[in-house]
N, C-alpha and C positions, 0 to 999 in steps of 0.2 A: 666408549661410554654410550649408554643407551639414551635416546632422546627422552626428555621429560614428557609426561603425559600432557596432551593438549588441554588447554583451559577452555571449558565450554563458554560460549558467548551468552551473555545475559538475555533472558527472555522478557524481562519487564518492559522494555521499550515497545515490543510488539503488542503486549497486553494493553499498555496505555494507549497505543494507537487505535486498537480495536474498540476499546471502551470510549475513546474520544469520538469515533465514528457514530457509536450508539447515541452519545449525547447530542451530536450535531443533528441526527435525525429526530431526536426528541424535540429539538428546537425548530425543526422544519415547519413551515406553514402547513396547517392541517390538510388543505386540499391536495398537497403534494406527497402525502404519505398514504400507504395502504394499511388500514387498521388503526388501532390506537397509537398515538405517538410514542408511548413508552415501550411498545412491543419490540422494536429492533434492539433497544438497549438491553432489555431483559434477556432476550434470546442470545445476543452476543455475549453478555456476561455469563450466561448459563453454559456456553461452550468454551470460552477462553479461560475462565478461571479454573475449571477442572483441567484444561489442557496444561496450564502452568503447574498445577499440583501433580499431574501425572509425570511431567518432565522432572520435577523435583524428586519424585520417588523412583525415577528410572524406568517408567513404563512407557517406552518410546512409541510403541504402536498406538496405544490409546492417546498419547499426546498428539500424534499425527492426525488421528481420526477426528478428535474434538477441535483441533486447530483448523483443519480443512472445513469442518462444518461451520465454525465461526466465520471463516472467510466467505463461505457460500452465502451466509446470511447477510453479511455486509455488502457483498456484491449484488445480491437480490434487492436489498434496500436502495442501493445506489441506482440500479437499473430502473426500478419501479418509479422512483421519484423523477428521474430524467424523462421517462416516457410520459408520465403525467404532466410534467412541465411542458414538453413539446406539444402535447395534445391541447393543453389549455392556452398556450401562447397565442395562436391565431384568433382566439375568441375574445381576447382582452379581458379575461375574467379576474385577473389579479392586479392589484395596484402596484405602481412602480417600486414602492418601498419594499413590499414583500418579495417582488421579483429580484431585486438587488440582494436581499438577504438570502433568498433561496439560491441565487447564483453563487454567492460567497460560500455558503454551506456545502453546496454540491462540489465546488472546486476543491475545497479543502478535503472533503470526504474522498474525492477522486484520487488525490495525492496519497492519502493514508491507505486507502484500499489497495491501490496498485503497488505501493511500497511494500505492503504486507505480502502480496502475491509474489513479487520478485524475491523477497527475503525467504519466503517459504519454499519456492521452487528452484532457485539457483543452486547449482552444484549438488543436487540431491536434497536440499533443504538443510536447516540448521543442525538437525540431529546427525546427518552424515558429515557435514562440515566440521562438527565438533571432534570427529575422529581423526582429522588431519592436522598436521603441524602447520601447514602453510597452504593457502588456497592457490592451486595451480591452474584450474580449468573450471569453466562454467559457461553460462549463457552470456555473461558480460565480461569484457576485458577491462578490469580496473587498472589504473596507472601503476599501482604497486605490483601488479602481476608482471609487468614488463621490465622491472628493475632487476639488476644482477643481485646475487646473494650478498656480495660485498657492499653494494650501495644500500641495500635494505638494512644491513647492520649499521652502516654509517648514519643512515637516517632514522635509526631505531624503529624500523618497520619490519623487523625479522624476529620471530615468524609473524606473518600477516594473514589474517582472515577477515573477510567483510563482516560487518555488523549491521544491525538494523538501520543505523544512521546513514550508512553508505547507500542503502537501497532507498531510503527516504530522500536523500540528496538527488539520486538518480530520478526518482519519480517527480520530485519538485521541478527539476530541469525539464523533464518531458512535458509537464503541464504548463510551463512558462515559455520555454523556447521551442516547444514542439519537436525537440530532438534530445538525445542523451548527452549532448555536449562532449565531456571528456571521457566518456565510457562507451566504447564501441559495442554494438550488439552483435552477437555471434550466431545465435540460433533463431530458427524461424518462429518458434512459439513466442519467444521474447519480442520479436519484431511485430508479430500480430498483436500482442498485448499492448505494445507501445502505440500502435496505430489506434487501437480502441481508446486508450487513455488520452491521447492527443485529441481525438474526435470529441470525447466528452468534455475536455477542457475548452475546446473551441466553442462547443455549443453553449457552455455555461458563461464563458466570457464574452463571446460575440453576440449570439442571438438574444440571450436574456438581457444582458447589459444594454444592448441597442434598443430593445423594446422598452426597457425601464426608463430611458431618457427620451422616449418618443421618436426615435430615429426610424423604427419600423412602423 
């Protein structure tokens, strides 16, 4: 008996995450954004909404192109705000309240941006993972991948493929514990990205929060 056709994973969580990043940068203090505050949100929506539509119509290559452009915009917005924050911090130009707000928004944006990158890159990306009945290999070793087929069936984890929430959990742990906790990292590109994510989280939580309460 032939295996049933794999069920594509939903794309709406990644769309919501991308738009949420745009909203966070819209709410960012003006000195910490490049250009008008609405620009990142408009550009992100202009990329991710067509990407969702292209996926719905089966135009995989266009879906990838627009999705990567949307991720590039969110990453550029995150990097620019972080750089502006670091440059302004020694000059004491921003009141503690704004710094705390900016730190929180950067921290959440950091989690969402890197969760989106992990989801988009791991195992060839969601379009390739959709072609497989079960996720067997990738940049991350999820606990479900180590289970036997019998145990997966017992735990109702068969077939299993990672979804956006799995990568969001991974990114959240990386930003809070500065490690992937229960998901070992197997590839060098993923290790480099986690170093960058942890560094951004450390800057947002330690440097900015410390300055905001007059420790620095």
